[in-house]
C-alpha positions in Angstrom: -16.5 28.3 -6.6 -18.2 25.1 -5.2 -16.5 22.6 -3.0 -17.7 19.6 -1.0 -16.7 19.4 2.7 -17.1 16.7 5.3 -18.1 18.5 8.5 -18.9 15.5 10.7 -19.1 11.7 10.5 -21.2 10.8 7.4 -22.1 14.4 6.8 -20.8 16.1 3.6 -22.1 19.5 2.5 -21.6 21.8 -0.5 -20.4 25.4 0.0 -19.5 28.3 -2.1 -16.1 29.9 -1.4 -13.8 32.3 -3.2 -11.5 30.7 -5.8 -8.1 30.2 -4.2 -5.1 32.3 -5.4 -1.9 30.5 -6.1 1.1 31.3 -4.0 4.8 31.1 -5.0 5.6 28.0 -7.0 1.9 27.1 -7.2 -0.6 27.1 -10.1 -4.4 27.3 -10.1 -5.9 24.0 -11.1 -9.3 23.3 -12.5 -10.5 19.8 -11.5 -11.9 17.7 -14.4 -12.3 14.5 -12.4 -11.6 13.4 -8.8 -11.7 9.8 -7.9 -13.2 8.6 -4.6 -10.5 6.5 -2.8 -11.0 4.1 0.1 -9.3 6.6 2.4 -12.1 9.1 1.4 -14.6 6.5 2.4 -12.8 6.1 5.7 -12.9 9.9 6.3 -16.7 9.7 6.0 -17.0 6.8 8.3 -14.2 7.1 10.9 -13.2 10.5 12.4 -10.3 8.9 14.3 -8.1 9.0 11.3 -8.7 12.6 10.3 -10.0 15.8 11.9 -13.1 17.6 10.5 -13.9 19.7 8.6 -12.0 18.4 5.5 -12.3 18.7 1.7 -11.1 15.3 0.4 -10.2 14.0 -3.0 -6.7 13.3 -4.1 -7.0 11.3 -7.3 -7.1 14.3 -9.7 -6.9 15.2 -13.3 -7.5 18.7 -14.6 -6.4 21.8 -16.4 -3.8 24.3 -15.3 -5.5 27.7 -15.1 -2.5 29.9 -14.5 1.0 29.9 -16.0 3.8 28.2 -14.1 7.4 27.9 -14.9 6.9 24.6 -16.9 3.1 24.1 -17.1 1.3 26.8 -19.0 -2.4 27.7 -18.8 -4.5 25.2 -20.6 -2.2 22.2 -20.0 -3.8 19.0 -18.8 -2.1 17.5 -15.8 -2.3 14.8 -13.1 -1.7 15.8 -9.5 0.6 13.9 -7.2 -1.1 14.8 -3.9 1.9 15.2 -1.7 2.6 18.5 0.1 6.3 18.3 0.8 9.1 20.4 2.2 11.2 19.9 -1.0 14.4 20.4 1.0 14.9 17.3 3.2 17.1 14.4 2.1 14.1 12.3 1.1 12.5 15.0 -1.1 15.9 15.7 -2.7 16.2 12.1 -3.7 12.7 11.8 -5.1 11.2 9.9 -2.1 8.5 12.5 -1.4 6.5 9.8 0.5 9.2 9.8 3.2 9.3 13.6 3.6 9.9 14.7 7.2 6.9 17.0 7.1 4.6 15.3 4.6 1.0 16.4 4.2 -1.6 15.5 1.6 -4.0 17.2 -0.7 -7.3 15.9 0.3 -6.5 15.5 4.0 -6.0 17.7 7.0 -5.1 20.5 6.6 -4.7 20.7 2.8 -8.0 20.9 0.9 -8.6 18.3 -1.8 -10.1 18.0 -5.2 -13.8 17.6 -4.5 -14.0 21.2 -5.6 -14.0 23.2 -8.8 -10.6 24.6 -8.3 -7.6 24.0 -6.0 -4.0 25.4 -5.9 -1.2 22.9 -6.4 2.6 23.1 -6.2 3.8 22.9 -9.8 6.5 20.4 -8.8 3.6 18.0 -8.0 2.1 18.0 -11.5 2.6 15.4 -14.3 1.7 16.0 -17.9 -1.2 13.9 -19.3 -0.2 12.3 -22.6 -2.4 13.5 -25.5 -3.8 10.1 -26.1 -4.8 9.4 -22.5 -8.5 10.0 -21.7 -9.3 12.1 -18.6 -11.0 9.1 -16.9 -7.9 6.9 -17.3 -5.7 9.7 -15.9 -7.6 9.5 -12.6 -6.3 6.0 -12.1 -2.7 7.0 -12.2 -2.6 7.7 -8.5 -4.1 4.4 -7.2 -2.1 2.4 -9.8 1.1 4.1 -8.5 0.3 2.7 -5.0 0.0 -0.8 -6.5 3.1 -0.4 -8.7 5.2 0.8 -5.8 4.1 -2.0 -3.5 4.7 -4.9 -5.8 8.1 -3.5 -6.9 9.3 -3.9 -3.4 9.5 -7.7 -3.9 11.1 -7.6 -7.4 8.2 -9.0 -9.4 10.3 -9.7 -12.5 12.2 -12.3 -10.6 9.4 -14.4 -9.0 7.0 -17.1 -10.2 4.4 -17.2 -7.4 2.7 -14.0 -6.0 -0.2 -13.5 -3.6 -2.4 -10.4 -3.4 -4.4 -10.1 -0.2 -7.4 -7.8 -0.5 -8.6 -7.2 -4.1 -10.2 -3.8 -3.9 -9.1 -1.5 -6.7 -5.4 -1.3 -5.7 -5.3 -5.1 -5.2 -6.9 -5.6 -8.6 -4.5 -3.1 -10.2 -1.6 -5.1 -8.6 -2.9 -8.3 -10.2 -3.1 -6.5 -13.6 0.5 -5.2 -13.3 1.9 -8.5 -12.1 0.2 -10.3 -15.0 0.6 -7.9 -17.9 3.8 -6.0 -17.1 5.9 -8.6 -15.2 4.3 -11.9 -16.6 4.3 -13.5 -13.1 3.3 -17.1 -13.7 1.1 -17.8 -10.7 -1.0 -15.2 -9.0 -3.3 -15.9 -6.0 -6.0 -13.4 -5.0 -7.3 -13.5 -1.5 -10.5 -11.7 -0.2 -13.8 -12.3 1.6 -16.0 -11.3 -1.3 -16.8 -13.8 -4.0 -17.8 -11.0 -6.4 -14.4 -9.3 -6.1 -12.6 -12.7 -6.4 -14.6 -13.4 -9.6 -13.4 -10.1 -11.0 -9.8 -10.8 -9.9 -9.9 -14.1 -11.8 -11.0 -12.3 -15.0 -8.1 -9.9 -14.6 -5.2 -12.3 -14.2 -5.5 -14.3 -11.0 -4.9 -18.0 -11.5 -6.3 -18.9 -8.1 -8.9 -17.1 -5.9 -9.3 -17.9 -2.2 -12.2 -16.7 0.0 -10.9 -16.7 3.5 -14.3 -17.7 4.8 -14.0 -21.0 3.1 -11.0 -22.7 4.7 -8.0 -22.5 7.0 -6.5 -19.0 6.4 -3.2 -20.1 7.9 -2.7 -22.8 5.2 -3.4 -21.8 1.7 -2.9 -25.4 0.7 -6.1 -26.4 2.6 -8.3 -24.8 -0.1 -9.7 -27.0 -2.8 -8.0 -27.1 -6.2 -5.0 -25.2 -5.0 -2.1 -25.9 -7.3 0.4 -24.6 -4.7 1.4 -25.8 -1.3 2.1 -23.6 1.7 5.5 -21.9 1.7 5.8 -21.4 -2.1 5.1 -17.7 -2.5 8.2 -15.5 -3.2 6.2 -12.3 -2.9 3.0 -11.3 -1.1 1.4 -7.9 -0.9 -1.1 -7.3 1.9 -3.7 -4.6 1.5 -5.7 -5.7 4.5 -3.1 -5.7 7.4 -5.1 -7.7 10.0 -3.7 -10.3 12.3 -5.2 -13.0 10.1 -3.7 -11.6 6.9 -0.3 -11.3 8.4 -0.4 -14.8 9.7 -1.5 -16.0 6.3 1.4 -14.2 4.7 4.1 -15.5 7.0 2.8 -19.0 6.9 2.7 -19.1 3.1 5.9 -17.2 2.1 8.7 -19.2 0.7 12.0 -19.1 2.6 13.7 -15.9 1.8 10.4 -14.4 0.5 9.1 -10.9 0.9 5.9 -9.6 2.5 5.0 -6.0 1.6 2.5 -4.4 4.0 0.5 -1.7 2.3 -2.9 -1.7 3.9 -4.0 0.6 6.7 -3.5 -1.5 9.9 -6.4 -2.7 12.0 -6.4 -1.5 15.6 -5.6 -5.0 17.0 -2.4 -5.5 14.9 0.9 -5.0 16.9 4.4 -6.0 16.3 4.3 -8.2 19.4 1.8 -10.6 17.8 3.9 -11.5 14.8 5.4 -15.1 14.7 9.0 -14.0 15.0 10.4 -17.6 15.0 8.9 -18.2 11.5 10.2 -14.8 10.3 13.8 -15.5 11.4 13.8 -19.3 10.6 12.6 -18.6 7.0 14.7 -15.5 6.7 11.7 -13.5 5.5 11.8 -9.9 4.4 9.0 -7.8 5.8 8.7 -4.3 4.2 6.4 -1.4 4.9 5.0 0.5 1.9 3.7 4.0 2.0 2.1 5.4 -1.2 4.7 5.8 -4.0 7.7 7.7 -5.1 7.9 10.3 -7.9 9.3 7.9 -10.4 6.4 5.5 -9.9 4.0 8.2 -11.1 5.9 8.7 -14.3 6.3 4.9 -14.9 2.6 4.4 -14.4 1.6 7.2 -16.8 3.8 5.5 -19.5 2.3 2.1 -18.6 -1.3 3.3 -18.9 -0.6 5.4 -22.0 1.0 2.3 -23.7 -2.0 0.2 -22.6 0.2 -2.3 -20.9 -2.7 -2.6 -18.5 -6.3 -1.6 -19.2 -8.1 0.3 -16.5 -11.2 1.9 -18.0 -13.4 -1.0 -17.0 -12.6 -0.3 -13.4 -14.6 3.0 -13.5 -18.0 2.0 -12.0 -19.9 5.3 -11.8 -19.7 9.0 -12.4 -21.4 11.8 -10.4 -21.5 15.6 -10.5 -20.1 17.5 -7.5 -23.6 18.4 -6.6 -24.3 14.7 -6.1 -21.2 13.8 -4.0 -23.3 12.7 -1.0 -25.2 10.3 -3.2 -22.0 9.1 -4.7 -20.7 8.0 -1.3 -24.0 6.5 -0.4 -24.3 4.5 -3.6 -20.7 3.3 -3.4 -21.4 2.1 0.1 -24.4 0.1 -1.1 -22.4 -1.4 -4.0 -19.0 -1.8 -2.2 -18.6 -5.4 -3.1 -18.8 -4.9 -6.8 -17.9 -1.2 -7.5 -14.3 -0.2 -7.9 -13.8 3.5 -8.9 -16.3 6.3 -8.6 -15.5 9.6 -10.2 -16.7 13.1 -9.2 -16.9 15.7 -11.9 -17.0 19.3 -10.5 
């Protein structure tokens, strides 16, 4: 079988290997589509986060190729890419993202889905509804990240929300806030006019380019219907010193900041404005991936077309062209959202 492997910074190769054999509680899984995630892009660009070589790809839909206890050969399935112990207190309560020995499909050391076949723990498979296209199914994983993050500030109970960073997960967050929870006012913050334009078309009332004003005071931007300190919920997908300052300055008293983005090197807890945090009784929550229930909820949400995601798929490439897929995405990063690989 064929797989794509990153062997050094910016260098991904194709290689033929033997098809893996499933072990106990595993099934053989034929990949139909694998989405390229921002973390896959990071693997190509920055070896400090991962060790090479690595076969990445964790946004997966495919066909079960060997009988399991529940999933039979020929079943379509979506992969939850966690590799968990299944025995710790967190796994037993459905919080796989907090497993004491958590690993990931598509990261070191578990090979990912930029391959024709992989083996997967059957417990990490979710059935694809009959009416859900394969391409839509690849967006269940990133939509679960968005869904988990915004649910940490009880979106059904707020009127004003801010999303900082409107890559695909930020954009999915806006769609969920608007179409599932009917949040009245949604502000999208980014440094790309193109992405902000797309955010406005997908439910953001206000878009703010941080290059155009005082990022500590959202009220300094032209035509802003809100004043600083009126956001009950903010989700930060950037996690820089600037985005954290922006969040804390603009949260309403008692509001909640959810930090989901991978942190920048210069962000430390010592730089946070603790007086403002305590004086306003703010809630600051970390967010890591999603829980098992999020996956099922998102599958139902996409199947029911509560949010539409098909327009987020920007390009499709064969596995043979995976290097070109990364290169083209890099060139179009400000306007492309999801790129799919088809082995």
